[in-house]
N, C-alpha and C positions, 0 to 999 in steps of 0.2 A: 514466354519467359526466356531470358538470356541463359546460355549454358552456365550452370553454377560451377564455381571453382571448388574442387574437392577439399582443399584446405579450409576454405571459408565455411563449407557445409559441415566439416568435422568440428570446427571451432564453435559454430552455432549449436551443434548437437551436444557437445561436451561441456561447453562453458558459455551458455547464453547470457548469463549475467555479466560476465567480463566483456563479452562482445558488445552488449547493450551500452555499458559504461564507456567503452572505447568510441562507439559511434556517436553517442551524445556529446562527447568532448570534441569530436570532429565537426559537428554542426548538423543542422536539420537535413541538408541534402544527402548526407551519407547514409541516413537510415532508409529512405525509400529506395535508393540505388541498390543497397545491399539486399533488401527484402525482395526486390525484383529478380534477384539471382539465386534465391533460395527455394528449395522445395517447400510445400505447404507446412509440413510438420516442423521444420527448422525455423521457417518464417514465424510461425505461431509462437514458438519458444522464445524467439527474439522479442516479439511484441509483448509477450507476457512479462518480460523482465525489464521493459522500459519504464522509467519514471512516469508519473501520471501526465505531466505536461506534454512531452513528446509523444507518448502513447495516444493521448487524446487527439493530437494533430494527425498522427498516422491513421487512426481509426476513422477520424472525420473525413479523410480523403478517400476512404474505401466504400465501394458499394456493399450493400447487405450481403449479396451473394458471395463476395470475396471473404467477408468475415465468417460466413457460414462454412466456407471451404477450410479456413484456418481452424475453426472450432472442431470440424469433423476429423481433421488429421491430428489435432493436438492431443497431448496427454491431458488427463482430466485436470491436473493442477494448473497447467498452462491455460486450458480452456476457461477455467474458473477465473483466473487472473485477467484474461481478456474481457470476459463478460462483465466483470466488476467495473471496467473502464467505460462501459456503455451507459448512456442515460437510460432510465427505467423503460421508457416507451420503446426505444430501439432494442434494448436487451430482450424484451418480451417478443418482439417481432423476429429477431434473429434466432432465439431459442426455439420458437415455434416452427422455424424453417429447417431445423436440424434433421437430417434424414435418420440419424442413428437414434432410435427411440430410447435406448438405455442411457446414452449420454445426455440426451435431452432431459429425461426425467431426473437423472442424477444432478444435473446443473440446476434445474428448477428447485430441487429439494434443498440444495445448498444456498440458493440465492433468494428464494421467495419465502417470507415469513409473515405470519398474521400480524395485524396491527397491535395486538396485545403483547408481542414479543420484542425483545431488544433489537433483534435483527432488522426490524422495520424502522428503527430509529438511527441505526448506524450510518455514519457519514463515510461513504466509500472513497471520498477524495483525500482521506488521511494520507499523510506523507509516509511512504515505506521505502526501505532500501534493503538490499541483500547484505546480511551480516558478514559475508565473506569479503566484501569490498574493502580496499585500503581507504584510509581516511581521505587522502588527497583526491582519489577518484570520486568519492562520495560528495566532497565539496564541489567538484566540477559539475556533478549532476544537479545538486541543489541550486547552483547558480543559474541553471537553465530556467528555473521557475522561482523567481525571488519572492513570490507570494507565500512560499513555504518557509521563509527565513525565520519566522518566529513561531512556527508550529511544532508540535511534537513530531519527532522522527521515529517511527516504529521500525524495528528490524525483523526481517523474515529470513528463512533459509532458502535454498535453491528451489524448493517446491512451493513456496508461498506460505509456509507454516510459521506462525508467530514465534519470535525468539525473545524480544524484550524491547525496552525503550533506550534510544541512544542518549547517553549521559553527555550532554553538550558541554558541561563544565569540565569534565575530564578530557573531552576532545579538544577543548581550547588549550589545555596545557600539555597535550600529547607531545612527546619528544620527536616523533617521526610521523610523517604523513603516510608512511607505508604500513602503519599499525592498522590491524583489521578492526572493523566496527564491532565485531563480536567481543573484542577486548574492552570495549567502551560501553558495555550494555548494562542497564539496570533491569532487574527482574521486577516486573509489574504484573500482577494477576489479571488475566483477561476475563471478560464476561462472555459466557456462551450466548450465541445469538438466539437460542430458543428459550432463554431465561425470560420469565414473565416480567414485564416492566415494573409491576408493583413490588417485585422482589429485588430488583436491581439496586435499589437505594441502600440495601443492607450490606453491600460490599465494603469491607473496612478500608480498602485502598482509596475510597473517596476522601478519607481524612488527610491524604497527602496530595492526591492528583485531581485536577479538575477535568481530566479526560482519561478514559480507559479504553483499551483495545477490545474489539469484539471479534470473536472467532466462531467458526462453525464446529461441528462435532469432531472434525478431523484436525482441528487447530489451525486451519487456514485463516489468515487475517482478512476479515471482511471489511473492516473500517474501524472507526473510533466513535465513542459516545461521550459527549461533553456533559458535565454536571448540569449546565444551564438547560440543555435540551431535555435531559431526564426530568429535571424539576418541572419544566413546562408540561411534559407528558403526564407526570404524576398529578399536577394541578394541586388542589387543596388537600390531597391525600398524602403529600410528601411527608415522610417520617421525620419529624423535627427532632425527635429524641436521638436520631442517628447523627445529628449535626450536619445534615446534607445541605441545608440552605443557609445556616448562619455560622455555626461554631468553626467550621474549617474554611469558610469562605476567604478570610484574609490570608490564612496560611497558604492555600493553594494559589491564590492570586499572586502572592509574593514569589512563590516557588516558580510559577511559570513566567513571571516577569524576569527572574534570574535566568531561566532556561532560554527565553527569547533573546535576552541581552547576550548570552553566551553564543548563541547561534549567529547573531549579528556580528559579534566580534570574529567568529570563525570566517564568515564571508569576507570581512574586511581584511583579515590576516592573509587569506589565500589570494585575494585580489591584488594585494600590494606586492606579492612575490613575483 
């Protein structure tokens, strides 16, 4: 490893989210070059704060042994964020190789749920951003992966804990792109990952949202669960009296159509500048 610059190490240690946003804006080459100059703990923190698309590219280029080294040195929150970016087969393989038994067991406890629990249904590719980011930087990150342009954007704090949903309609009319995402946040109740699937349909927030965040018992955002996926898992036992499949279908469809349109407008506005 090249000799790390002390200022870069300090920046990665104190503000990994800001550094991640800065490197994403610079382009793909900047990320591996910086990682190569960081100690394992700081490199892990940086990877943990990358958006999904660049994080997937970084992790895809690493050997399992390198990822194990990052996980071994990372704080538990950062290790969890990295493990969530791995596909299921590789995640199991990497976790099994972790020398630290306590960390290995803790991560498995946070990531592996029985098929009867919501955690087994959660989509880990849900778009998430640090709530402390300015709107302009967030838009630059989202443009890296345009497939997320019409998806819900979930906000987390610096440790990966769930904060809320980005209100894209408010973001569209924000007066300044220096405004923090935390100021553009909608409070949406999350589903605990250990909730039994049969009980998940009773959440009242399904009446407004077609997708809900899924968190572990420490409130880390593990992913999101769509109403469509939940209904498929419930099968013929879906609670029709709760309006899960019919009554709120049109409302939530229209709501997310507006959300998607607003995000599309945000991308267009930022691109034209």
